[in-house]
Wavefront OBJ file of the C-alpha trace (Angstrom):
o trace
v 61.246 105.203 10.241
v 58.795 105.765 7.745
v 55.541 104.160 6.225
v 52.404 104.369 5.309
v 50.036 106.075 7.499
v 48.387 104.343 10.011
v 44.757 104.494 10.223
v 43.097 104.970 13.882
v 41.932 101.150 13.934
v 45.626 100.289 13.409
v 47.445 102.748 15.724
v 44.627 101.827 18.854
v 46.268 98.038 17.977
v 49.204 99.017 18.219
v 49.067 101.214 21.199
v 47.014 98.325 23.158
v 49.533 95.706 21.581
v 52.469 97.667 23.600
v 50.794 98.813 26.900
v 50.079 94.708 26.581
v 53.710 93.616 25.858
v 54.756 96.204 29.026
v 52.433 94.114 31.346
v 52.309 90.601 30.127
v 55.167 90.440 27.606
v 55.083 89.309 23.929
v 54.316 85.985 24.223
v 51.276 86.371 26.759
v 48.793 88.445 24.605
v 45.854 86.693 22.388
v 44.173 88.533 19.743
v 41.248 88.896 21.899
v 43.206 90.291 24.531
v 44.735 92.599 22.149
v 41.212 93.911 20.415
v 39.510 94.149 24.116
v 42.401 96.689 25.201
v 41.442 98.742 21.936
v 37.862 98.736 21.980
v 37.476 96.849 18.525
v 36.603 92.897 17.474
v 39.008 90.686 17.411
v 38.375 89.711 13.675
v 39.461 93.751 13.371
v 42.512 92.877 14.680
v 43.221 89.491 12.572
v 42.235 91.869 8.913
v 44.908 94.138 9.747
v 47.690 92.190 10.990
v 46.743 88.511 9.851
v 50.133 87.032 11.658
v 51.929 87.660 14.967
v 54.855 88.321 12.215
v 52.841 91.218 11.166
v 51.459 92.466 14.188
v 54.887 92.296 15.791
v 57.028 94.021 13.243
v 53.984 96.452 12.662
v 54.226 97.329 16.502
v 58.112 97.946 16.454
v 57.964 99.980 13.976
v 55.599 101.988 15.341
v 57.330 101.562 19.114
v 60.257 103.135 17.348
v 58.491 106.171 15.625
v 56.959 106.875 18.598
v 57.902 105.749 21.719
v 62.193 105.933 20.999
v 61.303 108.245 18.789
v 63.996 111.293 18.868
v 65.244 114.760 16.967
v 67.563 114.215 14.437
v 70.998 115.104 15.016
v 72.474 118.370 14.011
v 76.250 117.712 13.860
v 77.938 114.267 13.281
v 79.149 115.107 16.678
v 76.200 115.159 18.625
v 75.224 111.669 17.292
v 77.181 110.329 20.910
v 74.802 112.241 22.698
v 71.896 111.080 20.958
v 72.882 107.388 21.026
v 73.464 108.345 25.458
v 69.978 109.370 25.384
v 68.222 106.665 23.268
v 69.926 104.045 25.593
v 68.076 105.761 28.572
v 65.083 105.660 26.631
v 65.215 101.928 26.284
v 66.313 101.402 29.807
v 63.032 102.943 31.066
v 61.616 100.280 28.901
v 63.365 96.918 28.530
v 59.973 94.980 27.473
v 59.656 97.716 24.209
v 63.542 97.386 23.406
v 63.372 93.646 23.593
v 60.621 93.381 21.298
v 62.334 96.264 18.659
v 65.833 94.631 19.071
v 64.065 90.949 18.476
v 62.114 92.256 14.611
v 65.421 93.684 13.770
v 67.669 91.115 14.324
v 65.458 88.794 12.501
v 66.224 90.690 9.167
v 62.896 90.223 7.948
v 60.949 92.662 5.861
v 59.930 95.263 7.572
v 62.351 95.674 10.653
v 64.577 98.313 9.847
v 67.822 97.141 11.707
v 69.322 100.290 10.593
v 67.026 103.670 10.698
v 69.459 106.364 10.842
v 72.178 105.458 8.938
v 70.623 108.295 5.441
v 71.159 111.186 8.285
v 74.552 109.522 9.576
v 75.566 109.733 5.674
v 74.277 112.940 5.201
v 76.202 114.586 8.529
v 79.160 113.533 7.381
v 78.660 114.576 3.767
v 77.725 118.295 4.975
v 80.649 118.161 7.875
v 82.975 115.685 6.775
v 82.821 115.523 2.286
v 87.155 114.685 2.456
v 86.308 111.186 3.704
v 87.287 108.143 1.228
v 84.633 106.147 1.036
v 85.995 102.724 2.752
v 86.518 105.198 5.789
v 83.173 106.879 5.437
v 81.630 103.503 5.673
v 83.203 102.092 8.350
v 82.077 105.616 10.671
v 78.265 105.078 9.209
v 78.910 101.306 10.003
v 80.545 102.110 13.731
v 77.243 104.460 14.480
v 74.681 102.949 13.064
v 75.412 99.813 15.335
v 76.286 101.553 17.870
v 73.041 103.369 18.084
v 71.025 100.840 18.276
v 68.039 98.775 20.454
v 69.842 95.975 19.725
v 73.356 97.551 21.203
v 71.251 97.959 24.491
v 70.078 94.287 24.622
v 73.839 93.078 24.259
v 75.037 95.137 27.271
v 71.864 94.559 28.793
v 72.106 90.968 28.667
v 75.319 89.552 27.495
v 77.472 91.957 30.027
v 74.649 92.721 32.922
v 75.164 96.325 32.655
v 72.563 99.125 34.256
v 70.904 101.792 32.515
v 73.699 104.445 33.423
v 76.516 101.646 32.513
v 75.296 100.942 28.769
v 74.276 104.881 27.909
v 78.397 105.712 29.038
v 79.784 103.040 27.261
v 77.906 103.009 23.674
v 78.450 107.306 23.924
v 81.850 106.859 24.817
v 82.227 104.148 21.841
v 80.346 106.895 19.635
v 83.047 109.549 20.581
v 85.986 107.092 19.969
v 84.480 106.095 16.302
v 84.335 110.607 15.808
v 87.464 111.371 17.325
v 89.927 109.854 14.279
v 87.650 112.805 12.364
v 87.608 115.603 14.254
v 90.672 117.639 12.860
v 88.876 116.934 9.212
v 86.254 118.606 9.412
v 85.357 121.442 6.907
v 84.255 124.906 8.404
v 80.955 125.831 7.556
l 1 2 3 4 5 6 7 8 9 10 11 12 13 14 15 16 17 18 19 20 21 22 23 24 25 26 27 28 29 30 31 32 33 34 35 36 37 38 39 40 41 42 43 44 45 46 47 48 49 50 51 52 53 54 55 56 57 58 59 60 61 62 63 64 65 66 67 68 69 70 71 72 73 74 75 76 77 78 79 80 81 82 83 84 85 86 87 88 89 90 91 92 93 94 95 96 97 98 99 100 101 102 103 104 105 106 107 108 109 110 111 112 113 114 115 116 117 118 119 120 121 122 123 124 125 126 127 128 129 130 131 132 133 134 135 136 137 138 139 140 141 142 143 144 145 146 147 148 149 150 151 152 153 154 155 156 157 158 159 160 161 162 163 164 165 166 167 168 169 170 171 172 173 174 175 176 177 178 179 180 181 182 183 184 185 186 187 188
């Protein structure tokens, strides 16, 4: 997830809010408490993030770009392992995972529900260029969905799964998506 560069003040605000989310939850944090934690004036928080939605979206994007960041996969067939590792990171910081998922699911401007889509498309173009467009779209859609904090939240809330089970299920599902194209790889 890339966007405009953040100022030092904005980074301090987002880092402070992130810490407070883990300590108190996202609903129980006032601008005054965020300002105190960041070592700035409350007015500075408002100037940078005039509404709670602005602050929440910016914080979710910052969390994804910093705390949940990961290296790009080198092969489309490495994606299941990357998904497994992402699920483990979400499980280690559940309060933050919920915040990221909620902002992505809102569909509001600024939230990026599928930040890895372009990477998946590049990998498929390089490794399996013979895929017809409909099959390619299905694979990208399935992997994008599996490779999301929303999947982690669903597995956790709806199925009551623990961290290892979530990572196993998501990686297994990603492998199943890719099984049908393994024999179509174009040699490098």
